[in-house]
C-alpha positions in Angstrom: 277.8 267.4 -62.1 277.5 266.1 -58.7 280.4 266.2 -56.0 281.5 262.8 -57.0 281.8 263.8 -60.7 278.8 261.6 -61.7 276.4 263.4 -63.8 272.7 263.5 -62.9 270.5 262.0 -65.5 267.7 264.4 -67.2 264.9 263.6 -69.4 266.9 265.2 -72.3 269.7 262.5 -71.9 269.8 259.4 -74.2 270.8 256.1 -73.2 274.0 255.6 -75.1 275.4 252.0 -75.1 276.3 249.3 -77.8 273.8 247.2 -75.6 270.2 247.6 -76.9 267.4 248.4 -74.6 265.7 245.4 -73.2 262.9 244.1 -75.4 261.7 240.4 -76.1 262.6 241.2 -79.9 265.7 243.3 -79.2 268.3 242.9 -82.1 271.8 242.5 -81.4 274.1 245.4 -82.5 276.4 242.9 -84.4 280.1 242.5 -84.5 282.2 245.5 -84.1 285.4 245.7 -86.1 286.5 249.1 -85.0 290.0 249.7 -83.6 289.8 251.3 -80.2 291.6 251.4 -76.9 290.1 248.4 -75.1 288.6 249.7 -71.7 288.6 246.1 -70.6 289.5 242.7 -72.0 289.9 239.1 -70.8 293.2 237.1 -71.6 292.5 233.3 -71.7 295.5 231.2 -71.7 295.2 228.1 -74.0 297.3 225.2 -75.0 295.6 225.0 -78.3 295.1 228.5 -80.0 293.2 226.8 -83.1 290.8 224.7 -81.0 290.0 227.7 -78.7 289.5 230.0 -81.5 287.1 227.5 -83.2 284.9 227.2 -79.8 284.8 230.9 -79.1 283.9 231.7 -82.9 281.5 228.9 -83.5 280.1 228.4 -80.3 280.1 231.8 -78.6 279.5 233.9 -81.5 282.9 236.0 -81.5 284.9 236.7 -84.6 288.6 236.6 -85.0 289.7 240.2 -85.3 293.3 239.5 -85.8 295.8 236.9 -84.9 299.6 237.0 -84.3 300.9 233.5 -85.4 301.7 231.6 -82.0 301.1 234.6 -80.2 297.8 235.8 -79.5 294.3 235.7 -81.1 292.0 238.8 -80.6 288.5 237.9 -80.5 285.5 240.2 -80.4 281.7 240.2 -80.3 279.8 243.4 -79.7 281.9 246.7 -79.1 284.0 246.4 -75.7 283.4 242.5 -75.7 287.2 241.5 -76.4 288.9 238.4 -75.5 292.8 237.6 -76.1 293.5 234.0 -76.5 297.1 233.5 -75.5 299.7 230.7 -75.5 299.7 228.9 -71.9 298.4 226.3 -69.7 294.8 226.7 -68.9 293.5 226.2 -65.4 293.3 222.7 -64.1 289.6 223.1 -62.8 287.0 225.6 -64.1 287.6 229.0 -62.8 285.5 230.4 -60.0 285.9 233.8 -61.6 283.3 234.6 -64.4 283.2 236.9 -67.3 280.0 238.4 -68.3 278.9 239.5 -71.6 275.6 241.4 -72.5 273.4 239.8 -75.3 269.8 240.0 -76.3 267.2 237.4 -75.4 267.2 235.8 -78.9 270.8 235.0 -78.7 270.6 232.8 -75.4 269.3 229.5 -76.8 271.2 229.6 -80.1 274.4 230.2 -78.1 273.5 227.2 -75.8 272.7 225.0 -78.6 275.9 225.8 -80.6 278.1 225.3 -77.4 276.4 222.0 -76.6 276.9 220.6 -80.1 280.8 221.6 -79.9 281.2 220.4 -76.2 278.2 218.5 -74.7 277.6 219.4 -71.0 279.5 222.7 -71.2 276.4 224.9 -70.5 274.1 225.5 -67.6 271.1 227.4 -67.8 269.6 229.6 -68.9 268.5 230.5 -65.6 266.1 233.5 -64.6 267.6 235.8 -62.3 265.7 238.0 -59.8 267.4 241.2 -61.3 265.2 240.9 -64.5 267.5 239.0 -66.8 268.3 235.4 -68.0 271.7 234.0 -67.8 273.5 231.2 -69.6 277.0 230.0 -68.2 279.4 228.2 -70.5 282.6 226.4 -69.4 285.1 226.9 -72.4 287.6 224.4 -73.4 290.2 226.6 -71.4 287.8 226.2 -68.2 286.9 229.8 -68.4 283.3 230.6 -67.3 281.6 232.9 -69.6 278.1 234.2 -68.7 275.7 235.5 -71.3 273.2 237.8 -69.8 270.1 239.2 -71.5 267.7 241.7 -69.8 264.1 241.4 -69.9 262.0 244.6 -70.6 261.0 245.7 -67.1 257.4 245.6 -66.0 256.8 248.0 -63.2 254.2 245.6 -61.7 256.4 242.5 -61.8 258.2 240.6 -58.9 261.5 241.6 -60.6 260.7 245.4 -60.3 259.7 244.8 -56.6 263.1 243.0 -56.0 264.9 245.9 -57.6 262.8 248.6 -55.6 263.7 246.5 -52.4 267.3 246.6 -53.5 267.3 250.4 -53.5 266.5 251.2 -57.2 264.2 254.0 -57.9 261.6 252.5 -60.1 258.2 253.9 -61.2 255.4 252.2 -59.3 252.6 250.2 -61.3 
């Protein structure tokens, strides 16, 4: 351990995450139905729990983990991607704050297409980002901005790798 309690990575360590390693053909880990203490979650006020649940499930690919009638709907995608829909008045305008969810490249276009069928004009992107990923932004019916981010495999000779090196990341040279 280092002085600030951050462990140093060694070649023997493995990448442990519910997010798959970036690959053009990466497979999503699937819905997690485990019950765990949520390290983070988003609460979204909605005037219509049923309509909001429908959009998040059919458009964004979440599942209803459980619901308390007229109280809360707990939605989940991958592990640690939790959203609570709660009764309340949504924001009058789209939020400037955004919540980001990891996904794989093969999920970007289908998510965009599903959301656009349910609420035409609710998406922007997908957009290639200089940090080696593609992002799709969705404005939900509650006016919450949701960003789906999928990483590309990193080519050490690419402009994205140069950008990351210039930003201070220690990446292998081509």
